[in-house]
N, C-alpha and C positions, 0 to 999 in steps of 0.2 A: 247858392245856385246849384241846381241839379246837374251833375256832370254825366248824364246817362249816355250821351253819344260816344264818350271815351271809354265806357265800361263794356267788357265783353259778355256781361250777363244777359240772360234771356229777356228780362224786363227792359233793359236798354235797347236791345235790338228790336224789341216789339214797339217801343216808343218811337224809334227812328224810322221804322217801316210805316207806322201810323202817319207820322208827319210827312214823309215822302209821298205816301199815297194821296194825301189831302192837297198837295200842291198841283195846280192846274198845268204849270209849265214844266218842261223837262228839267231834270237836274243832272249835271254831269260832275262826277267826282274824279279827281286825278291824284295819284300819289306823288311823292317827290320825284320819281323817275320819269314821270310824264307819259311815255308810251303813246304818243300822239304822232300821226304821220307828219313828216317835214312838209312845211308849206301850208299846213292847215290853219284856217283862220282862228281855231281855238287857241293856238299857241299865244297869239297877242292877247286874247281875253284872260288866259291863265296868267300871263305876265302881269296884267292889270290887278288881278285878284291878289297875287303874291305881293305886289308893291303897295296896294292900298290896304291889304289885310282885311278886306271886306268883299262881299259878293258884288257881282256885276250882272247887268241884264243886257242882252244883245238879241235882236230879233232878226229872223230870216237868215240865219247862219247856215251856209252850205256845209254839211258834214260828210258829203260823199268823199270817197277815196277809192283807189284801185281795189283795196281789200273789201271795203263795205258796199261798193257799188253807188 
């Protein structure tokens, strides 16, 4: 299996960007620290991903916050 997403080289970055640009739905990536506003519905979704170790889909999630509007 090609581990391009974990490599910092230009080819891996180019492949990751190509894949992300081909996806029709938004993708949110969060590091271990989170950096999501408290009370955000994303927190529950992130918990689901971490528990299942698999992606989740959710539609019509309100991403607004005092900082983002």
